N, C-alpha and C positions, 0 to 999 in steps of 0.2 A: 504493500500500500504506500509506504513512504516513497518508493521509487516512482510510483505513478504521479504523486503530487509534485515531486521534484521536477518532473518533465515540463510541467506547465509554465513555471517561471522562466525556465530556459527557453522554451518555445516563444514566450512573449518577448524575451530580449531579442531573439533572432528576428522576429517579425518587426520589432521596432527599428532594429538596425537596417533591415531591408528597406523599410519605408523611408528611413532617413537618407539612404543612398538613392533610392528611386526618385524621391521628391525633386532634388536638384536637377537630375537628368531630365525628368519630365518637363521642368520649367525651361531647361536649356533648349528643348526641342519644341516648345510651344509654337503654335501657328496662329496666324490671324483668323478671326472668325468671319463667317460669310456675311454677317451683318455690316461689316466694315466696307466702305467704298474703296475705289481704286487707290486713291491717295493715302487713305488711312492704313490700308494693308501694307503699302510700300513703306510708310513711315514706321509702322510697327516692326516690320522685319528689319529695317535699318537700325532702329534703336536697340532692339534685342541683339543685333549683330555687334553694336558698339559695346553693349554690356558684356557680351561674350569676350570681346577683344580686351576689355579692361580686366576681366577675370583671368586672362591668359588662355582662354579656350579658343585658340586660333583657328582650328579646323571648323568648329561650329560657326565662328565669326565669318570666315571666308565663304562657307556654304550659304549663310544668310545674305551676305552682300551679293553673292552671285545670283541668288534668287531675285533680289531687288533689281539688279541691272538687266537680267534676262527676261523676267516676267513683268516688270514695271518700267520699261525703258523710257517712257514719256513722263515719268514723275520726276520731281526735283531731287528725289532721293537716289536716283540712278547715278548721278554724278558723284554724290557723296559716297556711294557704295564703292565706286572705283577707287577712291582715295582710301577707303577703309580696307580694301584688299591689299593695297600697297602698304598700309600701316601694319597689317597682320604679318605680311612677309618680312617687313623691316624688323619687327619685334622678334621674329624668329632668326634674325641674322641671315636671311636669304636675300641678300642685298641685290643681286642681279635681277631676281624676280620682282623685287620692290621697285627698282628703277624702271623696269618694263611697264609696271602698272602705273607709276606716276607719269611716265612719258605718254602712255596711252591716254590718261586723263587729260593731259595738256593738249594732245592732238584732237581729242574729241570735244573738249570744252575750252578753246583758247581764250575766251572772254570771261570765263568763270572767275568769281571773286577769290577763289582759293588756288588759282594757278601759282601765285607767289609761294604758297605753302608747298605745293607739289615740286616746284623747282628747288626750293630749299632742301626738301627731303632727298631729291636726286643728288644734290651736292653732298649732303650729309652721308648718304649711302656710299658714295665713292670714298669719302674721308674715312669711314669706318672700315673700309677694305684695305687700307694702307697696312704695311707690315707692322707687326706689334713691336713694342719696346720691351717686351718681357725679357728679363735679364739672361735667361738660359739660351735664348735664340741669338744668332749672330746679329750685330748692330744693323738697324734698318738700312744704312747706306751701303751695306754689303749685299743686300738682297734685291730682288726684282723691284724696280721702282715705277713700273707702268701704271699701277693703281695710284701711286702718289702723283704722277703727272696728270692722271685723269681728275684727281681731287683738286689739284691746283687749277686746272682748266674750269671745272664746274663752279668752284668757289669764286673764282675771278669773274665769271659770267654773272653769277648771282649778285655779287656786290655791284658790278657795273650796271645791271638792270634794275636793282632794287636798293639803291644806296641808303634810303631812309627806312628800310624794312626793320621790323622788330628783331629779325634774325641777322641783320647786317653786321653788328659788332662781333657776334660769335663767328660769322663767316670770315670776317677780316682776320680774327685771331687764328682761326684754323688755316686760312690761306697762308699766313706768315709762317706758321709752324710747318706746313707742308713744303713751302719754299725753302725753309732752312734745311729740311731733309735732303732736298735736291742739291743744295749748296754743299752740305756735308759729303754727299756722294762725289761731287767734283773735286773737293779737297782731298778726300780719301784716295781717289784715283791718281791725282797729282802726286801725292805722297808716295804712292805705290811706284810710280815711274821714277821719282827721285831716288828711292831706295834701290832701284835697279839700274841706276846710272843712265837714265834716259831723260835728261833735262829738257830736251826739245819737246817731247810729248807732255812733260809736266807744264811747260810754259803755255802750251795750247789750252790745257785744262784750266789753269789758273786765270788766264786772260778771259776765258769763257765764263768762269765763276764771277770775276770782278765786273764783267759786262752785264751779266744776266741776274746775278744774285747779290748785288751790292746792297749794303744797309741791313743785312740780316745777322751781323755779328761776327762774320768771318773775314772781313776786309783786311784787318791788320795782319792776321796770320797768313792770308793769301799773298799779300804784298811782300811779307818777309820771305816766304818760300819762293816767290817770283824773283826777288832780288838774288837769292842764293842760286836759283836755276840759271839766271843770266851770268852770274859769276863763273859757274861751271862751264858755261858756253864761251867764257872769256869776252863777254860783251859788257864791259864796265860801264858804258854810258847808260844802257838800259837798266843795269843793276842799280846804279846810282839814282836813276829816276824812281824806281820802285821803292828803294829805301827812303828817299826824300819824301815821297808821297806818304809813306807810313809815318815818318816823324812829324810831318806838317799836319796831317789829318787825324792822327791818333796819338798825340803826344803823351797821353797818360797810360797808354797800353804797355804791357810788360815787354813787348817786342821793340818798342821805340828806342830804348837804350841800346839794344843789340844792333838795330839798324844804324844808329848813329855811329857806333864803333866801326861798322862796315864802311860807312861813308868816309870816315877818317882814314881808313886803310886804302881806299881807292885813290889813285893818283890825282893830284890837284888838276892836272890838265884835262883828264876825262871828266872830272867833276865840273870844271868851268864850262866845258863844251856842252854839257847836258843842261846847264842853267837856262 
């Protein structure tokens, strides 16, 4: 008898747990009622899709957004659903799919008020695909930088087209950070060539760095290495010019004193000619 009575509380607990599990699932799959008109059904599906997205139920969110844009294409919510799908992919770090969705939205609704948001998310998706700074991995400047160049391009386009956007300051910061990564790469390659006794190749890289990535914090180091490279090429005039630019434009940098010593060692004749 005691065993029979013990089964009922256990069974009740099991049933309660099952209902607790089924309840949220049923809510997550709820559908609009037949009493709703076309616009209300579309809005209902969109809003429940947004709720699923905020809860992290990305598959359910995408399914609902797809239903909105496929079954209610003439409602105002179809455009929003396209963005919602992009956001769902973005949150899952499926950035290529997110970019495709955002660009599809831009092409379909070029005059929509949220085009600015879509373009920002495109730029942000490329930024998020850049090589990681995680310390176990090789430095970013030693890895493929194609995604970094893509991020630089998209961030630049966004700032140019939306200079007063609420996202503009963040875009500028991320653009500068991305540009510094490209500058680091050029400096790294130049240093690589210097270590392998190829100052000519180093000069090409350093001149490219100074021409395209000036003002990002590497100018003084690049000028110092450029001066050294010219010294190895026995071109004292150009070496003096590089060292002098360093001393004049970055007098407080640690390399300025070293550059001044090099200038003092270069013959006065070559120094005067380069004045």
